[in-house]
C-alpha positions in Angstrom: 13.1 14.8 12.4 9.8 17.2 12.2 9.8 19.1 9.0 10.8 22.4 10.7 14.0 21.4 12.1 17.3 21.8 9.9 20.0 19.4 10.8 22.6 22.2 11.3 23.6 24.2 8.3 25.1 21.7 6.1 25.0 22.7 2.3 24.8 20.3 -0.4 24.3 21.0 -4.3 23.0 18.4 -6.5 24.1 19.6 -10.1 24.2 18.1 -13.6 20.7 17.0 -13.7 17.3 16.9 -15.3 15.6 18.8 -12.4 11.9 18.5 -12.3 11.3 22.3 -11.4 8.2 23.7 -9.1 4.9 23.0 -8.4 3.9 21.6 -12.1 7.2 19.6 -12.2 8.5 20.5 -15.3 11.9 19.0 -16.5 14.7 21.2 -17.0 18.6 20.7 -17.1 19.8 22.5 -13.8 20.9 22.1 -10.5 19.7 22.5 -6.8 21.2 23.6 -3.3 19.9 22.1 0.1 20.8 24.1 3.2 19.7 22.1 6.0 16.5 20.5 5.6 15.1 22.8 3.0 15.6 23.8 -0.6 17.9 26.9 -0.6 18.3 27.8 -4.1 17.8 26.3 -7.5 18.8 27.2 -11.3 18.3 26.2 -14.8 21.5 25.0 -17.0 24.8 25.0 -15.6 26.2 26.7 -12.3 26.8 30.0 -12.7 29.6 30.4 -10.5 32.1 28.2 -8.7 30.5 26.9 -5.9 32.1 27.6 -2.1 31.8 26.0 0.9 29.5 23.4 -0.4 29.4 19.5 -0.4 28.6 19.2 -4.6 27.2 16.0 -6.0 27.7 15.6 -9.8 24.4 13.7 -10.8 25.6 12.6 -14.3 22.3 13.8 -16.2 20.3 11.7 -13.6 16.6 13.2 -13.2 15.8 15.0 -9.9 12.2 14.7 -8.7 10.1 15.8 -5.9 9.8 12.9 -3.2 6.9 10.4 -4.2 4.1 10.9 -1.6 1.7 7.7 -1.8 -1.4 9.0 0.3 -3.1 5.7 0.0 -1.0 2.7 1.2 -2.0 -0.1 3.2 1.6 -0.2 5.1 0.2 -2.1 7.9 -1.0 -4.9 6.0 1.4 -5.0 3.1 3.9 -5.9 6.0 2.6 -8.9 6.5 2.6 -10.5 2.8 6.3 -11.8 3.3 4.5 -14.3 6.0 1.7 -15.2 3.6 1.1 -17.4 0.5 1.1 -15.5 -2.9 -1.6 -16.4 -5.1 -1.2 -14.2 -8.0 -0.5 -16.9 -10.5 -3.6 -19.0 -9.8 -6.0 -19.6 -12.6 -8.2 -22.2 -11.6 -9.8 -24.0 -8.4 -7.2 -26.8 -8.7 -4.4 -24.1 -8.3 -5.7 -22.7 -5.5 -6.7 -25.9 -3.3 -3.3 -27.5 -4.6 -1.0 -24.6 -3.0 -3.1 -24.5 0.3 -2.7 -28.7 0.5 1.0 -28.1 0.1 1.2 -25.2 2.9 -0.9 -27.5 4.9 1.3 -30.2 5.1 4.2 -28.4 6.5 2.3 -26.1 9.0 1.3 -26.5 12.2 -2.1 -27.5 12.8 -3.3 -24.1 14.7 -1.6 -22.0 12.1 -3.6 -19.8 9.9 -3.1 -19.8 6.2 -3.0 -16.4 4.6 -3.1 -15.7 1.0 -2.9 -12.5 -0.8 -3.2 -11.3 -4.5 -5.6 -14.0 -5.6 -7.8 -13.2 -8.7 -11.3 -14.4 -8.2 -12.3 -13.0 -11.8 -9.4 -14.8 -13.3 -10.1 -18.3 -11.2 -13.5 -18.5 -12.1 -15.4 -21.0 -9.9 -14.3 -21.0 -6.4 -14.2 -23.8 -3.9 -16.8 -24.4 -1.4 -16.1 -24.2 2.1 -15.8 -27.9 2.7 -13.3 -28.4 -0.1 -11.6 -25.6 1.7 -12.1 -27.5 4.7 -10.3 -30.8 3.3 -7.5 -29.0 1.6 -6.4 -27.0 4.8 -7.1 -30.2 7.3 -8.5 -28.0 10.0 -6.3 -25.2 9.7 -8.0 -21.7 9.6 -7.3 -20.3 6.2 -8.5 -17.1 4.5 -8.0 -16.5 0.7 -7.8 -12.5 0.1 -9.0 -11.5 -3.5 -6.2 -8.6 -5.0 -9.0 -6.1 -3.9 -9.0 -6.7 -0.3 -12.9 -6.3 -0.5 -13.6 -9.8 -0.6 -12.0 -13.3 0.7 -12.8 -17.1 0.9 -12.7 -18.6 4.4 -13.3 -22.1 5.8 -15.2 -23.1 8.9 -12.4 -22.9 11.2 -11.3 -19.7 10.3 -15.4 -18.7 10.4 -15.2 -19.8 14.0 -11.8 -17.7 14.9 -13.3 -14.5 13.7 -16.7 -15.3 15.4 -18.7 -14.6 12.2 -21.8 -16.5 13.2 -22.3 -14.1 16.5 -21.7 -10.8 14.4 -24.3 -8.5 12.7 -23.2 -7.6 8.8 -24.8 -5.6 6.2 -27.0 -7.9 3.8 -24.5 -9.6 1.3 -21.4 -9.5 3.3 -21.8 -13.2 4.3 -22.6 -14.8 1.1 -25.1 -17.6 1.6 -26.6 -20.5 -0.4 -29.7 -22.4 0.5 -29.0 -20.1 4.1 -25.6 -21.7 4.7 -22.7 -19.7 4.5 -20.5 -20.5 1.1 -17.2 -19.3 2.8 -17.0 -16.1 0.4 -17.2 -13.0 2.7 -17.3 -9.0 1.1 -16.4 -5.9 2.5 -17.0 -5.3 6.2 -17.1 -9.0 6.9 -14.1 -9.6 4.7 -11.9 -6.9 6.4 -13.0 -8.0 9.5 -11.7 -11.8 8.7 -8.4 -10.1 7.6 -8.2 -8.4 10.7 -8.5 -11.1 13.0 -6.3 -13.4 10.9 -3.2 -10.6 10.8 -3.6 -10.3 14.6 -3.6 -14.2 15.0 -0.9 -14.6 12.8 1.3 -12.4 14.8 1.2 -14.5 17.8 2.5 -17.7 15.6 5.5 -15.2 14.5 7.4 -15.9 17.7 11.0 -15.0 16.2 9.5 -12.1 13.9 7.7 -8.8 15.7 5.6 -6.8 13.8 7.7 -3.8 14.2 10.5 -5.3 12.5 7.8 -6.3 9.6 6.7 -2.9 9.5 10.4 -1.2 9.2 11.3 -3.8 6.5 8.2 -2.4 4.5 8.9 1.1 5.5 12.4 0.7 4.0 10.6 -0.9 0.8 8.8 2.4 0.3 11.9 4.6 0.7 13.5 1.9 -1.9 11.0 3.2 -4.5 11.5 6.8 -3.9 8.5 7.2 -1.7 9.4 9.8 0.9 5.7 10.1 2.5 2.8 7.6 3.0 -1.0 7.7 4.4 -1.9 4.4 5.6 -6.0 5.0 5.3 -7.2 2.0 7.5 -4.8 1.4 10.6 -6.3 -1.3 12.9 -6.7 0.4 16.4 -4.5 -2.2 18.2 -1.5 -1.2 15.5 -1.6 2.8 16.8 1.1 2.0 19.4 3.4 0.0 16.8 2.7 2.7 14.1 3.9 5.5 16.7 7.0 3.4 17.7 8.0 3.1 13.8 7.9 6.8 13.1 10.9 7.1 15.6 12.7 4.4 13.8 12.0 5.1 10.1 12.7 8.5 8.0 9.7 7.7 6.0 6.9 10.3 6.9 4.1 8.4 8.3 0.5 9.4 8.6 -2.7 7.1 9.0 -6.5 7.1 9.6 -8.9 4.8 11.7 -12.1 4.0 10.4 -15.3 5.7 11.1 -18.2 3.3 10.8 -21.2 1.8 12.6 -20.3 -1.6 11.2 -19.7 -4.4 13.1 -15.8 -5.1 12.4 -12.9 -5.7 14.3 -10.9 -2.6 12.8 -13.7 0.0 13.5 -13.1 2.4 16.5 -15.2 4.2 18.6 -13.3 7.3 18.8 -11.0 8.6 16.2 -7.0 8.3 16.9 -5.6 11.2 19.1 -2.7 10.8 16.9 -2.4 10.1 13.1 1.4 10.5 12.8 2.9 13.3 10.7 -0.4 14.2 9.2 -3.6 15.9 10.5 -6.3 13.8 12.3 -8.1 12.2 9.6 -11.0 9.5 9.5 -11.5 6.6 6.6 -15.3 6.5 5.6 -16.9 3.6 3.4 -19.5 4.4 1.0 -19.4 1.7 -1.2 -17.4 -1.4 -2.0 -15.4 -2.9 -4.7 -17.0 -5.9 -6.2 -20.1 -4.0 -4.5 -19.7 -0.8 -5.9 -22.5 1.8 -5.9 -23.0 2.6 -9.6 -26.1 4.6 -11.0 -26.8 4.4 -14.8 -29.2 6.0 -17.4 -31.7 3.7 -19.0 -30.2 4.7 -22.4 -26.6 3.4 -20.9 -27.9 0.4 -19.8 -29.4 -0.2 -23.5 -25.9 0.5 -24.8 -24.1 -1.9 -22.8 -26.7 -4.4 -23.5 -26.3 -3.9 -27.3 -22.4 -4.0 -27.0 -22.7 -7.3 -24.6 -24.9 -9.1 -27.2 -23.0 -7.9 -30.1 -19.7 -9.3 -28.5 -21.7 -12.3 -27.8 -22.9 -13.3 -31.2 -19.1 -12.8 -32.1 -18.2 -15.7 -29.5 -17.2 -13.4 -26.8 -19.5 -14.0 -23.8 -17.1 -12.0 -21.3 -19.5 -8.6 -21.5 -22.8 -10.8 -21.1 -21.5 -12.2 -18.2 -20.7 -9.4 -16.6 -23.9 -7.7 -17.5 -26.1 -10.5 -16.2 -24.2 -11.0 -13.2 -24.9 -6.9 -12.1 -27.7 -6.7 -9.8 -29.5 -3.4 -11.0 -32.8 -1.7 -9.3 -35.0 0.8 -11.2 -35.3 3.7 -8.9 -36.1 7.5 -9.7 -36.0 6.9 -13.6 -32.4 5.3 -13.1 -30.7 1.7 -12.9 -28.9 1.5 -9.7 -26.7 -1.0 -7.8 -27.9 -1.7 -4.2 -24.6 -1.2 -2.6 -24.4 2.1 -1.1 -23.5 1.4 2.5 -24.7 4.5 4.1 -28.1 6.3 3.6 -27.7 10.3 2.5 -28.6 11.2 6.2 -26.2 8.6 7.6 -23.4 10.0 5.5 -24.3 13.6 6.7 -24.2 12.4 10.2 -20.9 10.6 9.6 -19.3 13.8 8.3 -20.7 16.1 11.3 -19.3 13.5 13.9 -15.7 13.8 11.7 -16.0 17.5 11.7 -16.8 17.9 15.5 -13.9 15.3 16.2 -11.7 18.3 14.0 -10.5 15.5 11.5 -10.3 15.1 7.8 -12.5 12.9 6.2 -11.2 10.2 3.6 -14.2 9.0 1.8 -14.1 5.8 0.0 -16.4 5.7 -2.8 -15.7 3.7 -6.2 -18.9 3.7 -8.2 -20.7 7.5 -9.6 -23.6 6.9 -7.2 -21.2 6.7 -4.1 -19.4 9.6 -5.3 -22.5 11.9 -6.1 -23.7 11.1 -2.4 -20.3 11.8 -1.0 -20.2 15.3 -3.0 -24.0 16.2 -2.0 -23.3 15.4 1.8 -20.0 17.5 1.5 -21.8 20.4 0.2 -24.7 19.9 3.0 -22.6 19.7 5.8 -20.2 22.3 4.7 -17.1 20.2 4.8 -14.3 22.3 3.5 -11.2 19.7 3.8 -11.7 16.6 2.5 -10.3 13.3 0.0 -12.5 11.3 -1.9 -10.7 8.3 -2.9 -10.8 6.1 -5.9 -13.5 7.2 -8.3 -13.2 4.7 -10.7 -16.5 5.1 -12.6 -17.8 8.7 -13.0 -19.8 10.4 -15.5 -19.1 13.9 -16.6 -22.0 15.2 -14.2 -20.3 13.6 -11.5 -16.9 15.1 -12.1 -18.7 18.5 -12.1 -20.2 17.7 -8.7 -16.6 16.8 -7.4 -15.3 20.2 -8.9 -18.3 22.0 -6.8 -17.6 20.4 -3.5 -14.0 21.1 -3.6 -12.6 17.7 -2.4 -9.6 16.4 -3.5 -9.6 13.3 -5.7 -7.0 10.4 -4.9 -7.0 7.8 -8.0 -4.9 4.5 -8.3 -3.8 4.2 -12.1 -2.1 0.8 -11.0 -5.9 -0.6 -11.0 -5.6 -0.4 -14.9 -3.7 -3.5 -14.3 -6.5 -5.4 -13.2 -8.4 -4.6 -16.1 -10.2 -7.8 -17.6 -13.7 -6.9 -16.0 -13.2 -3.4 -16.7 -12.7 -4.4 -20.3 -15.4 -6.9 -20.5 -17.8 -4.7 -19.1 -17.3 -1.9 -21.7 -18.2 0.8 -19.3 -15.8 2.9 -21.0 -18.4 3.2 -23.7 -21.0 5.0 -20.9 -18.4 6.1 -18.4 -15.1 7.4 -17.7 -13.0 5.1 -15.8 -10.1 6.5 -13.5 -10.7 9.8 -15.1 -7.4 11.9 -14.2 -7.8 14.1 -17.4 -11.3 14.7 -16.9 -10.8 15.7 -13.0 -7.5 17.8 -13.7 -9.2 19.6 -16.7 -12.2 20.5 -14.0 -9.8 21.8 -11.7 -9.9 19.1 -9.1 -6.8 19.0 -7.2 -5.8 15.3 -8.2 -3.3 12.8 -6.4 -2.1 9.6 -7.8 -1.5 6.8 -5.1 -0.8 2.8 -5.1 -3.5 1.4 -2.7 -1.1 -0.9 -1.8 -1.4 -3.9 -1.6 -4.6 -3.9 -3.5 -2.6 -2.3 -6.5 1.1 -2.1 -7.3 3.3 -0.1 -4.6 5.8 1.2 -7.3 5.1 4.9 -8.3 7.0 4.9 -11.2 5.0 2.3 -12.8 1.9 3.9 -11.2 2.9 7.2 -13.0 3.4 5.4 -16.9 0.0 3.8 -16.5 -1.6 7.2 -15.9 0.4 8.6 -18.9 -0.2 5.6 -21.3 -3.2 4.0 -19.9 -1.9 0.4 -20.8 -2.3 -2.3 -18.5 0.4 -5.3 -17.8 -1.7 -7.7 -20.3 -1.6 -4.9 -22.9 -5.2 -3.4 -22.7 -5.7 0.4 -23.4 -8.1 1.6 -20.9 -10.2 4.7 -21.5 -7.4 6.6 -23.8 -9.0 9.8 -23.1 -8.1 10.0 -19.6 -4.6 9.9 -20.3 -2.4 12.8 -18.7 0.9 14.1 -19.3 4.3 12.8 -17.5 4.6 16.5 -15.6 0.9 16.1 -14.5 1.5 12.6 -13.3 4.6 13.2 -11.3 3.2 16.2 -9.8 0.0 14.1 -8.8 2.2 11.8 -7.1 4.0 14.4 -5.3 2.4 17.8 -4.9 -0.9 16.7 -4.8 -0.2 13.8 -2.9 0.9 16.1 0.0 -2.3 17.8 -0.6 -4.4 14.7 -0.3 -3.1 13.9 3.2 -2.4 17.6 4.6 -5.1 19.2 2.9 -2.9 21.8 1.5 -0.3 21.2 -1.3 3.5 22.0 -1.3 5.4 23.6 -4.3 7.5 20.7 -5.5 11.4 21.6 -6.2 11.1 24.9 -5.1 12.9 27.6 -3.0 12.1 27.2 0.6 10.4 23.8 0.5 11.6 20.7 2.4 14.4 18.8 0.7 12.5 15.4 0.2 13.7 14.3 -3.0 14.3 11.1 -5.5 17.0 10.8 -8.2 16.5 8.6 -10.9 18.6 6.9 -13.7 16.3 7.9 -16.5 12.7 9.9 -16.9 10.0 8.5 -15.1 8.4 7.7 -18.5 11.1 5.3 -19.2 10.2 1.7 -18.5 13.7 1.1 -17.7 13.8 4.0 -15.0 14.8 3.0 -11.2 15.5 4.8 -8.4 19.0 5.7 -7.4 18.7 7.6 -4.1 15.9 8.9 -2.0 16.3 11.8 0.1 14.0 13.0 3.3 14.7 16.0 5.2 17.8 17.0 3.0 19.6 13.6 3.9 20.0 11.0 1.9 18.0 7.6 3.4 18.4 5.4 0.3 20.8 4.8 -2.2 22.0 2.7 -5.4 24.0 5.2 -7.5 27.6 5.9 -7.2 27.9 9.5 -7.8 31.0 11.6 -7.9 31.2 13.9 -4.9 33.4 16.8 -4.3 33.6 19.1 -1.4 34.3 22.9 -1.9 36.0 24.9 1.0 36.9 28.8 0.8 
């Protein structure tokens, strides 16, 4: 159902609730009335008069929030995870190889073995390609790091994906003594995963891709997500996404990847249809492990001092992280050599996207990538854009984001993957996932999941933005914490802004009635979704509320 189509003139009154009112999502006891698919009226406190000609629902003190908008969820990837191997619990090479041996022993000889959620940093020393070959008994395997920016693959997988005959950027295919190690980075890793998922679809004769997509859309709705944007839809999934739109109430939008890199998921022409959102294009300026960072010499000296001091106390993690980082001295700065496009190429790409009347969505993790994105956006006069991730920024970089008028999309769930960030001591010289700094600078700042790279659950991600605490108890850059209302706004009002280029006003009169009802405040770790509404219609429910119909 389109956003401007009211399904009749049914009136629904939600009352006896804590309503998170307006574009600033401020909680207060109150009520909300829906007429058709829009919010007709709102009020603080108790109902002023006896309702008339309305279906009233007593929420019994529950919390009523604007529907969560996940502006960065790879739904077309996470849909396949139920058919994969989970590597989250692996802590060693032995764990990895043992799990692959077990799966290979019960799989057909031609079947792909696909792993998600492996943590390469935690596993430590990775198996060689020969060890993968032996464990998988000749079956193709791809082991994806949780970031989805690097993977391990064996000879059979290399052959299936035609890696040897394709040209990828330097370091994307990791070599040792001139031979592939099995480790793939960035575009080569994405290409391998794309081929594996396409061929997996052929293996699953009894399960259709559309059925998996529908199930994943339902999982989003069950978490209170009323709209999501998939930033990297494979061109061959375009038709499936268009069909999915007709079979789920979830508001779906998506982008294709604009790149000159030789990868299976790249398109020559941008999609004519991008779902419920405007036409948009994804651009990668750096990677995850290979993020583009720029450091002052003084900051490098500080990091070295912290690393040596920790090593003298027996903690070598900071020193290992520092010595494994590739840095070059250029223009009186230390930079990592991982910027994937030159400044001229960035400007040309933005001009091409502008000529196609599309919104750029720029992947930039490190501060050098963010700085180059901001410069190019200003130079090309691009007024409507999003920069995604922005994990490591200096104060000067935050000013640059403000000046270029981009929307920032952050993923606080990445704080759960914090061991490398903690060991690097980067918060001593940079702002990490700098929600507080960006909001204070006036930058429209959205929160999202980057599912499945980060956790999908909006409530957990909102709490991470507020308390900055990882699952393992680390507090990461506490100065970047934001308030609970700011986090709810960022996961709804500004999430919509990051997809459409304009915000909505939250739970306000005249807005579309996309809502989520919680049993408690989102700040409470025990909070859960009781009900999700899209277009004024309840599309998911776990709660039992008292309903009463009032007629004249």
